C-alpha positions, 0 to 999 in steps of 0.5 A: 736319231732318227734325224740322222736315219737314213731310213724311215722312222717306222723302219727304225722303230720296226728295227730297234722299238718295236716289242720282239714278240711283236716283229716276231708275230709280223715275219710269222704273219708274213710267212704265213701270208706269203704260203698262203698267196703261193698256193692260192695264185697256183693253177692247180689246186693246193690239195692235189699238188701236196698229195703228189709225190712227199713234198710234205715229208721232205718239208717238215724233215727239213723243219725238224732238222733246222729246229734241232740244229737251232737249238744246238747253236743256241746252247753254243751262243750261250756257252760263248756268252758265259764264257766270257764271264769265266775265267781265272781269279787274276782276270777276275781281279784285273776286270774290276780294277779296270771298272773301278778305275773307270768309275773314279775317273766318272766321279771326278769328271762329274764332280760326286765322291762315287759314281752312280751304279745303276747303268741308266744314272751312271750315263746320266750323270756324263750327260749332265756333266755334258750340259753344264760344261756347255752352259759355263762355257756359254757364261764365260765367253760372253761377248768377248769372242769375235763373231767369225767363231763366236756364231758357230760356237753358239750353235755347238754349245746350244746343241750340246745342251739340247741334246743333253737336256733330251737325252736326260729325260729319255733316262730318266726312270728306265731300268737296264734290261730294256732297250730304253737305256741304249736307246737314248744312249744312241740318240746323243751323238758324242762323236760329232760333239767331240770332233767339233770340240776338239777343233774348237779348242785347236783353232780357237783354244787361245781365243777363249776366255780362260775359264771358257777355255778349261771348261770347253777341256772338260767338256771334251774329257766328258765326252771322252768318257761317254764313249767307253760308257756307252759301249760297256753298257751296249755290251751288257745289253748285248749279254742281256739279250742273247741270254734272253734270246737262249731262253727264248728259243729254247722254250720254243723249240719244244711246241715247234717240234711237236708241232713238225713231227705231228705233221709229218706223222700224221698229216695227209693232204689228200685225206684234208678236204674243204675250202674256206673263202675258196681256199683249201683246208689242207694249204690253210693247214700246211701254211699254219704248221710250217709258221708255227714250226718256224716260230723260233726263227722268227724270234732269233730274226727278231731279236738278231734284227736289233742287235745287228742295227745296235751294232752298224750304229754304233761301229766307231768309237771317238770323233768318227762319223760314219754316216751322213748327218745334218749336224755339220751344217749347223756349224759354218767354219769356212 
């Protein structure tokens, strides 16, 4: 995925893979430094500015109201996530039948009696099946294919095998609830593989040996199953993350409210004197209390940043490619 991303690898790591508490801490540190920098850059002393009028009271009144509003929204969000799991027995039975039917289709494709139950193993079985199909095609084709599309086909099969091996390795020893499972699924660009596989079948299917053509059809069928499997795992992960986000925000909202209310009630900038490194204690105290009061908001940004990034990179399902990619360069069809 970093090779296909438009941004830099550190940026992608920060948005997706970094621990959410680390991301929230980084955002909070940036907020604290920004407030201190603005206060230090002002020509008037920070203590004088904070003591004139009631900027502190106005600010922390807004923070208290914002925190309460955020907690209310989180409760609403939790109810929305929970509502998807509730329903009449008929609806639950229909969901169960759909899930079992899909698992039976996967079991048929991967050649097992029962498809794996654990999400990472479930995805790994599909990815491994694509590698096996590609190897079968490579063995069946041999030198029987003309050179005009033999080299592109060889490049396509090599890409499928290489990516499948890498994704299988990433899915090893991963457990659901961590981002590693979704991250490995994102690395496997099945959309491009599905598009090229269908194109080969449409344009050169009759020229392929029977065994190779059947294996290619099986490869395409496996890739078609990987799409909804990835989306299902992604949906489950989003529900998991939103539940974690709700719990984290509800827990951190109490300390944030205590700090905000305490500052509103007891902080008087006119009574705070002294400096450290030429910075007023009042400014440092204000920056610290504001940052702590906004910790729930920083955590909200950290979690939503990952969710929206994953959503953007998985907007389409099937053979749709929504961004520039160098994969097309590997197969020259002209």
